[in-house]
N, C-alpha and C positions, 0 to 999 in steps of 0.2 A: 287881305282875307280877314273876315271877322273871327274873333275867338269863339270857340265852342262854349256854350253856356250850360252849366250843370247845376241843377237845384237839388240839394240834399234835404230831405224832409225827415227830421228826427227831433221833434220838439221836447220830448221828455222820455223817461224820467232820468234821474241822475245816473243810475247804474246803466241804463240803456244808452245814454249818450256816450258814456265811457266805452261801452261795448262796440259802438259804431265807429269809434276812432280808427281802428286798423283798416276797416273797409274803406273809409273815406281816404285814408292815406294810400291805400292800394289804387283807388280811383285816380288820385293825383299822380301817382307814378306812371299810370297808363295813359293819362291825358295831361301831359305836363304844361301845355300852353292854354288849357281850358280856364274859363272863369267860373270858379266854384263858389256857390252861395249856400250857406247852411241856414235853414229855418229852424228856430229854436225858441223855447220859452225864455223869458227874460231872467228867471232865477238861475238857469243853468248856463246862460251865455258866457259868464266869466270863465267857464272851463275851456272855451275856445280862444282865450286871450293868447296872442303870440303864435297861434297855430298857422304854420306856413303852408299847410295843405289846403287851406281855404282862402278865398279872397274877400268875401263879404259875409256878414251875418244879417239875416232878416228875422227880426223879432216877431214872435207870435204871442201877442199879449192876451192870452186866453182869458185872464181874469177880467179884462175890460168888456168881454163879450157876454156878460151876464146882467140880468136885471133889466130895468126899464130903459136905461140909457145905452143898451147894447148896440142899437143901430147907429147911434151917433159915432161910435168908435169903429164898428165893423165895416161900414161902407167905405170910409177913407182907407182903411187897411186893405180891403179887397182891391181898391183902385191901385194902391202901391204894389200889391202882389201881382196884379195883372201886368204891370209894367216890366216885371222880371223877364217874361217870355223866354224861358230856357229852351234849349234844344232838347234836353232830356231832364226829367224829374225822377229821382230815385226815392221811392217811398219806403223808408226803413221802418216807419211806424206801423203800417198795415191796418189802419182803421178807416172807416168811412170818412171821418173828418179829414184825415191826412190825404186821402185819395181825392177828395173834393178840392182841397187846397191845391194839389198838383194840377187838377183840371183848370182851376181858376187862374193859375199862374200863366196859362197860355202855352204850356209845354207841348212841344210837337210830339213827344213820345213819353210815356210813363211806364216805368219798370217797378215791379213790386215782388213781394214774397208770396209763395203758394199758401202760406198759413194766414194770409191777411183775413181780417174779420169784417163783419157788418156789411158785406157786399162790396168791400173795397176792390176786390179782384175784377169786378166788372169794368173798372176804369183803366186797367192795365193793358198796355200793348204787348208787353213781354213779362213773363213770370219766372222767377227763380224757384226751382223745386227744392224745398227744404223739409226737414223733419222737425216737427214741433218739439220733440224730445232733445234735440241738439242744443248745445250751448248757444246763447244769443250771438256771441262773437262769430261762431262758425256759420250761423244762419245769415248774418249780415255780410260776411265775406262772400257767400254764394251770390248775393245780389251784385256785389262788386265784380265778381267773376263773369256774371251774365253780361256786364257792361264792358268786358274786355280786360279786366284787371288780372294780373298774375298774383294769385293768393298763396303761392308757394314760397314767397320771399319772407324774410324775418318780419314779424309784426311790429308796427310802430304805433305806440300810444302817445300821441302828441299832447300831453298834458302840460299846463303851465307850471312855472317854478313855484308859484304861490306868493303870498305876502307874509313876511315875518311878523311876529307879534311883538308889540312894544314891551321892553323890559323882560323878554323871555330868552334865556340862554339855552341853546341847544346842547350844551355840555354841562355836566356829564350826561350820558345816555339816558333816555326815558322811554317809557312804554305808553303808547296811545291806546286807550280803552274806549271803545264805542259800544255801549250796551243798549242803545235805544233803536227801535224800529216801529214803523206804523202797523206792520202785519200782526195779527192776533197771536199772542203767546211767543213772539220772537224776542221781545226785550228781556234783559236779565233782571232778576229780582234785586231789590236793594241789598239784601243780605249777601248776594253773590258779588255785587260790585264792591262792597266793603271787604269781603274775603279776598278778592283779587288784590286790593290795595294792601291788605295785611300781609299776604303771602309774597308780594313783590317788594316789600319794604327791605332795605331803605331806599331802593330805587324810586325815582319819581314815576307816578302814574298820572297821565294827563287825561282827564275825563272829558269827552267831547260828544256832541250830538245835540238834538233838540228834544226837550222833555219838560213836562210840568212838574215832575217829581222834585222833591226837596231832599237833599242828602246832607249828612254830617260826616264827610269822609275823614279818614286819618290824615295826619300831618304830611305824609309823603304824597298825598293826592292833590293835584292842581285841578280844581273843578272849573272847566271852561264850558260847561253845559250852557247852551243858548248865548255864548259869548264870542263866537268866532264867525267870520264870514266864510264863504265857500273857499276862497283863495287862501285864507289863513289856515283852514283845515287841510288843504292840499300841502301847504308848507310844513305843517306839523307832521303829516304822514311821511313826507319826504325825509324829514330830519329825525324821525323816531328810530330807535334801535329795534323796536318790535311793535306790531299792531295786533290787537285782539279785538275782533268786531263780530257782532251779530250779522246775519244775512241782510245787507243793506247797501245803499249807494256808496257810502264811504269805504265799505269793504272792497268794492270793485275798484275804487281809486287806489287803495292800498295794493291790491293784486296786480295792478298795472305798473306800480312803482317799486315794489320790494318783494323779495321772496320770504321775508321775515313776517309771516302773517298766519294767524289762526282764525278761520271763519267758523262761527258757531251756528249750526243749523238745527232747528227743532223739527218742524214739519216739512221744510222745503228740501228739494233734492239737489245736493251740491253738484251733481253731474250736469245739471241744466242751468242752475242759477248760482253756483258756487264760484270760487276764484278761477279765473282763466290763467292759471299759473301752475305748471306741473309740480313745482317744488313747494308750493304753499301747503299749509296743513288745514284740514277741516275736522271739526268735531261733529259727530252724529251718534246719537244713542249711546253715549258714554264711551265712544271709541275715537281715537285720534288717527287719522290717515293722511298720507300725502295725496294730493290731487291725482298724481300719476298712478296711485294704487287703486283708484276707483275705476270700476269697469261695469259692464252690463250685468254681471252676476252678483254685484254687491247689493245686498238686501237693504234698501233705503226706504222701504214703504212705510214703516212705522217710525214715529218720532216721539220724543219726550222733551220736557223742559230741561234746561241746563241747571244743575243744582250745586249747592255749596261744595259737596264732595267731588264734583267734577273739576274744581278749580286747580287742584294741585298739579296734575300732569300738564295743563296748559301753562300755568305759571312757570313750571320747570323749563319748558321750551324757551320762554322769554328770558329767564334768568341765565340760561346757558349762552344765549346770544349776547346779552349784556356783558357777561364775563369775558366772552371772546373779544368783543369790541374794546373792552377796557385794556386788554393785553396787546392790542395792535399799536 
């Protein structure tokens, strides 16, 4: 008997790929003998390294499908995609593009989310009913449940161990600070980054992320901005004593790996896009709250920038964890 073929469509973004990991793990547990292929953008494919929940990775080189030479790359890719011919395609992306890819794959059945956009739902044979206000992890789990998965089991975020950095010693403990994001007004100001380094001294602060900014950080800051691969970033987060991050993809990696996290939110709602980790901390409007303390009555409509005078309580959380680790 031929193995059942399942195509997972979740090409991007970094945080959303992390959010989909438990759903795909649940699908694997429910379909242990199936052949599972994950369609993903090349820049995020390293996150799937060593993932035993999937059998194959199908790269979606979106960047090649632009400009005058797009057809030269697109047509051969479509032919390769057509050869997949899965029994079922699970569209976690929920866009017209991803639904069309599911159709082009030759899938016998396409399952998607009720909040799919751009007409994607017209391509679905079955639809998982979700609330757009739910966290992405919960929404994706409902798609897995529609396909027969048991979502009441403990969640599994199958992230790689990462790649160590040359000449970087994980001891003594250090704090990873990720202050940059593409979203408007999400990134921390230079003065805030410097203040974090100052208040966390003499502990090491490892500055990570992608940015065009130039900083002159204090001596206790190791500036690795624009200097790590995705897998090196995963390794740093795994080995950090504490992680402080703006609302971003690396924050979601941290939430999957450690409870020692503060996620800084300006205008975004942490109930929907914050850490999926009940004991992690979130900062919003000058307040620090555990994720478990957030509920429907929490007023998160208004937001403001994170300022220098907001640094102290966040730094204190990190310093307490550093001190506790030092005594173990």
